[in-house]
C-alpha positions in Angstrom: 372.7 63.8 128.2 371.9 65.8 125.1 371.3 69.5 125.6 367.9 70.5 124.2 367.9 73.8 122.4 365.3 76.2 123.7 362.7 76.9 121.0 363.0 80.6 121.5 366.7 80.4 120.8 366.1 78.4 117.6 363.4 80.8 116.4 365.7 83.8 117.1 368.6 82.1 115.2 366.3 81.4 112.2 365.1 84.9 112.2 368.6 86.3 112.3 369.5 84.1 109.4 366.4 85.3 107.5 367.4 88.9 108.1 370.9 88.2 106.6 369.1 86.8 103.5 366.9 89.9 103.3 370.0 92.2 103.5 371.7 90.1 100.8 368.6 90.3 98.6 368.5 94.1 99.0 372.2 94.4 98.1 371.7 92.2 95.0 368.6 94.3 94.0 370.5 97.6 94.4 373.8 96.4 92.8 373.3 93.5 90.4 369.7 93.1 89.5 369.4 93.5 85.7 365.7 94.3 85.8 364.8 96.2 89.0 361.5 97.4 87.5 360.4 93.9 86.6 361.7 92.5 89.9 359.8 95.1 92.0 356.7 94.6 89.9 356.9 90.8 90.5 357.2 91.3 94.3 354.2 93.8 94.3 352.1 91.3 92.3 353.0 88.6 94.8 351.7 90.8 97.6 348.6 91.8 95.7 347.7 88.1 95.2 348.3 87.2 98.9 346.7 87.8 102.2 348.5 91.1 102.3 346.5 92.5 99.4 344.9 95.3 101.5 348.2 96.4 103.0 349.9 96.5 99.5 346.9 98.5 98.1 347.2 101.0 100.9 351.0 101.4 100.3 350.4 101.9 96.6 347.6 104.4 97.2 349.5 106.3 99.8 352.6 106.4 97.6 350.6 107.5 94.6 348.9 110.3 96.5 352.1 111.5 98.2 354.3 111.3 95.1 351.7 113.0 93.0 351.9 116.0 95.3 355.7 116.1 95.1 355.7 115.8 91.3 353.1 118.6 91.0 355.1 120.8 93.4 358.2 120.4 91.3 356.3 121.8 88.3 355.6 125.1 90.1 
């Protein structure tokens, strides 16, 4: 009789593999990416043109506001 893999186990396995790929991508980005600005801009554009547009806009607004405060404080 063939052992049937529990769907939860399969999903967990796939998620674990995906996390490995995310870690690999981050390492590539930090170490070997020849155009980090272009790569990051491309990823942001993908999010801005997806169902996650509002979330990405919030991240950009929050970062802009927070970083502007830091930059201004450094000038003092």
